[in-house]
C-alpha positions as CSV (number, residue, x, y, z in Angstrom):
1,M,88.9,138.9,45.8
2,S,86.5,141.3,47.3
3,D,87.3,143.5,50.1
4,Y,84.5,141.6,52.2
5,K,85.3,138.0,51.4
6,F,88.7,138.9,52.3
7,Q,87.6,140.4,55.9
8,V,85.7,137.6,56.2
9,L,89.2,135.2,55.8
10,K,90.9,137.7,58.2
11,T,87.8,136.4,60.7
12,I,88.1,132.9,60.1
13,E,91.6,133.3,60.5
14,A,91.4,135.5,64.0
15,L,88.8,132.9,65.5
16,E,91.2,130.2,64.3
17,E,93.8,131.6,66.9
18,I,91.2,132.5,69.6
19,E,90.1,128.7,69.3
20,S,93.6,127.6,69.3
21,I,94.5,130.0,72.4
22,L,91.0,128.6,74.3
23,Y,91.8,125.3,74.3
24,T,95.4,125.8,75.3
25,R,93.7,127.9,78.3
26,M,91.1,125.0,79.0
27,L,94.0,122.1,79.1
28,N,96.1,124.0,81.2
29,L,93.6,125.1,83.7
30,A,92.2,121.3,83.9
31,A,95.8,120.1,84.2
32,E,96.3,122.1,87.6
33,G,93.1,121.5,88.7
34,E,91.3,118.3,87.8
35,L,93.9,116.3,85.6
36,K,96.7,117.6,87.9
37,E,97.6,113.6,89.0
38,I,97.6,112.6,85.2
39,S,99.5,115.8,84.1
40,D,102.2,115.0,87.5
41,A,102.9,111.8,85.9
42,F,105.1,113.5,82.8
43,E,108.5,115.5,83.1
44,V,108.2,118.9,82.0
45,G,108.6,119.2,78.7
46,D,106.5,116.4,78.0
47,V,103.8,116.3,76.1
48,V,100.4,114.8,78.2
49,P,97.8,113.6,75.5
50,F,95.0,115.3,76.5
51,K,92.3,115.5,74.2
52,Y,88.9,117.9,74.0
53,E,86.8,114.5,74.9
54,D,88.5,114.4,78.5
55,L,88.0,117.7,79.3
56,K,83.6,116.6,78.8
57,N,83.5,115.3,82.1
58,I,85.3,117.9,84.3
59,Q,83.5,119.7,87.3
60,D,85.2,123.0,87.5
61,P,83.0,125.7,86.5
62,N,86.1,127.7,84.9
63,V,87.0,125.0,82.3
64,N,83.2,124.7,81.4
65,L,82.8,128.4,81.0
66,L,85.9,128.3,78.3
67,M,84.4,125.0,76.7
68,N,81.2,127.3,76.5
69,I,83.2,130.2,74.8
70,F,85.1,127.5,73.0
71,N,82.1,126.0,71.5
72,D,80.4,129.5,70.5
73,V,84.1,130.2,68.6
74,V,84.2,126.7,66.6
75,N,80.3,127.1,66.0
76,A,80.8,131.0,64.8
77,K,83.9,129.7,62.6
78,E,82.1,127.2,60.7
79,K,79.3,129.3,59.7
80,F,82.1,132.3,58.3
81,E,83.2,129.1,56.4
82,N,79.9,128.0,55.0
83,L,79.9,131.7,53.5
84,F,82.5,131.0,51.2
85,P,83.1,127.2,51.2
86,D,85.3,127.4,48.2
87,T,88.3,128.9,49.6
88,S,90.6,127.9,52.7
89,A,91.1,130.7,55.7
90,I,94.5,132.3,54.9
């Protein structure tokens, strides 16, 4: 594997981590904001079944800002993945 390809794969790995962090932050903001009523129906430690689709109608500008960044990260990751489609991330 070339050094360049290795760096692309490490970049994909980093973008996946960023994607996960952003998704968690979006869910947590929404769960304490507009989706608090739903979130409060669950006990501490329960897994609340929110999905990305649940966030699309959120009006909170902070959640929307994170969604825009999240979408940019997903798009960038896909472009990097297309550079070497035969290889998955490390």
